[in-house]
C-alpha positions in Angstrom: 7.9 0.6 11.6 7.2 1.5 15.3 6.8 -2.5 16.4 9.1 -3.9 19.1 10.3 0.0 20.1 11.5 0.9 23.8 8.9 1.8 26.4 10.4 5.0 26.0 10.2 5.6 22.5 6.7 4.3 22.7 5.8 6.9 25.6 7.7 9.7 23.2 5.6 8.7 20.2 2.1 8.6 22.1 2.8 12.0 23.0 3.7 13.7 19.8 1.4 12.1 17.4 -2.5 12.9 17.1 -5.6 10.9 16.0 -6.9 11.5 12.4 -9.8 9.6 11.1 -10.9 9.9 7.3 -13.9 8.7 5.3 -12.9 6.6 2.4 -12.2 7.8 -1.0 -10.8 11.4 0.9 -7.6 12.7 0.2 -4.3 12.5 2.6 -2.0 14.1 0.5 -1.5 15.2 -2.7 1.6 14.8 -5.0 3.7 17.9 -5.1 2.1 19.6 -2.0 4.5 20.6 1.1 4.9 17.5 3.5 4.1 19.0 6.8 4.6 15.6 8.9 4.1 11.8 8.6 1.1 9.3 9.1 1.1 6.1 11.0 -1.8 3.9 9.4 -3.6 2.4 12.1 -6.9 0.8 10.3 -8.0 1.1 6.6 -6.2 1.0 3.1 -5.1 3.8 0.8 -4.0 3.8 -2.9 -0.6 5.8 -3.7 -0.9 7.1 -7.0 1.4 9.7 -9.2 0.2 11.8 -12.1 1.8 12.2 -15.7 2.6 15.4 -17.0 -0.8 14.2 -19.8 -2.9 13.7 -16.9 -2.8 10.3 -16.7 -2.9 8.6 -13.4 -0.9 5.7 -12.0 -1.5 3.6 -8.9 1.9 2.8 -7.3 0.9 0.7 -4.3 -1.6 -0.3 -1.8 -0.9 1.0 2.0 -2.3 -0.6 5.2 -2.1 -0.9 8.6 1.5 -0.3 10.1 2.6 1.6 6.9 4.2 5.0 7.5 3.1 7.7 4.9 5.1 11.0 3.7 8.2 9.4 5.3 10.5 10.1 2.6 9.4 14.0 1.6 9.6 14.5 5.6 12.9 13.4 6.0 14.3 15.3 3.0 11.9 18.0 3.4 10.7 18.1 0.1 7.2 18.0 -1.5 5.1 15.1 -1.4 5.8 12.7 -4.2 2.5 10.8 -4.5 -0.5 11.2 -4.0 -2.4 9.5 -1.0 -6.0 8.8 -0.7 -8.3 6.2 1.1 -10.1 3.2 0.1 -12.5 3.0 3.0 -13.0 4.4 6.6 -8.9 4.8 7.8 -7.5 5.6 11.3 -4.2 7.2 11.1 -2.1 8.8 13.4 -0.6 12.5 12.6 3.1 13.4 13.2 4.1 17.0 12.8 7.5 16.8 11.0 9.6 18.7 13.3 8.3 16.4 16.2 9.2 13.5 14.0 12.5 14.5 13.2 13.4 15.1 17.1 11.9 11.9 17.8 14.1 10.5 15.3 17.5 12.3 16.6 16.3 11.2 20.3 16.1 7.2 19.7 18.6 5.7 17.7 16.1 2.3 17.1 13.9 4.5 15.3 16.7 5.4 12.5 17.2 1.6 12.0 13.4 1.4 12.1 13.2 4.0 9.4 16.5 2.6 7.1 14.2 -0.8 7.1 10.9 1.1 5.9 12.7 3.3 3.2 14.3 -0.3 1.8 10.8 -1.6 1.6 9.2 0.8 0.1 12.2 1.0 -2.8 11.8 -2.9 -3.0 8.3 -2.5 -3.2 8.8 -0.3 -6.2 11.4 -2.4 -7.5 8.6 -5.1 -7.8 6.0 -3.5 -9.1 8.3 -2.1 -11.8 9.3 -5.7 -12.4 5.9 -7.3 -12.5 4.9 -4.5 -15.2 7.9 -4.8 -17.9 8.4 -8.6 -17.1 5.2 -10.2 -17.0 3.9 -11.0 -20.6 -0.1 -11.6 -20.0 -2.2 -9.4 -18.4 -3.5 -12.5 -16.3 0.0 -12.9 -15.3 0.3 -9.5 -14.0 -3.5 -10.0 -12.3 -2.3 -12.9 -10.6 0.6 -11.6 -9.2 -1.3 -8.8 -7.6 -3.8 -11.0 -6.1 -0.9 -13.2 -4.8 1.0 -10.9 -3.1 -2.4 -9.0 -1.8 -3.2 -12.1 -0.7 0.0 -13.3 0.9 0.4 -10.0 3.0 -3.1 -9.9 4.0 -2.6 -13.5 5.4 0.0 -12.9 7.8 1.2 -16.2 7.8 -2.0 -17.9 8.2 -3.0 -20.5 5.4 -6.2 -18.9 4.1 -5.2 -16.3 1.1 -8.2 -13.9 1.9 -8.2 -10.6 1.4 -10.8 -7.5 0.7 -10.3 -5.9 -2.4 -11.1 -2.3 -2.0 -10.0 -1.2 -5.5 -12.6 -0.7 -8.2 -11.9 -2.7 -11.3 -10.5 0.3 -12.9 -8.2 0.6 -10.7 -7.5 -2.3 -10.7 -6.5 -2.3 -14.3 -4.5 0.3 -13.7 -2.1 -1.3 -11.2 -2.2 -4.3 -13.6 -1.4 -2.5 -16.6 -4.6 -3.7 -18.6 -7.9 -2.5 -19.3 -11.1 -2.5 -16.9 -12.8 -5.0 -19.2 -10.3 -7.2 -19.4 -9.7 -7.4 -15.7 -13.3 -8.0 -15.4 -13.0 -10.8 -18.0 -10.2 -12.5 -16.2 -11.7 -12.4 -12.5 -14.8 -13.8 -14.0 -12.2 -16.6 -15.5 -10.3 -16.8 -12.7 -13.3 -18.0 -10.5 -15.0 -20.1 -13.1 -11.4 -22.2 -13.3 -11.5 -22.5 -9.7 -8.9 -20.5 -8.6 -10.7 -17.8 -6.5 -13.8 -17.3 -4.9 -15.7 -14.2 -4.8 -18.1 -12.9 -1.7 -19.0 -8.9 -2.0 -15.7 -7.3 -1.9 -14.0 -10.6 -0.5 -11.4 -12.4 -2.8 -9.9 -16.1 -1.4 -7.4 -17.8 -3.3 -8.5 -21.5 -3.8 -5.2 -22.5 -6.2 -2.5 -20.3 -4.9 0.0 -23.1 -6.8 -1.6 -22.2 -10.0 -1.9 -18.5 -9.4 2.0 -18.5 -9.0 2.6 -20.5 -12.3 0.2 -18.2 -14.2 2.1 -15.4 -12.5 5.4 -16.8 -14.1 
């Protein structure tokens, strides 16, 4: 969001933010709790989730370097709509709500960037809902998730490789499946030559076939 800002805006941003380092599996903020500011992810990964009335947790998406968290709640002065939890050691920049609002009003370019981020988040939620609703098979939903994450991590590079920070249980949650099914499908994908796993690293070997599988 803050890439390509003017020097004046970047200097202002540097004055108002503070560094926050968290270990893995630490809660950054919780759903329904007051939003006191926004958080810019510098390093690491987090999961954003919501909880239903009966206590079921649904992972909505993952966030990584460059993402801004708590933006909607801070702008609308409402409680957080999701819970954010780190998946690995994570470094963030914490900007208090009042400071961010002043920053937003001072630099018009930041308002444009904010609109782009909000639109991007809306599109991601829409695509995730579409993935769960329209993909008829567990293998298709899992393939789509792996493709999306690999393409995001690649940043235009030819090798589609990323680090899987989620447990199989969490991955199943996002894929609308069970842990046992996800484990079986990952093993099947590897046997079929679609992916290669080395520890927590996953490389997509046949993205074209994965795309066909994802529908």
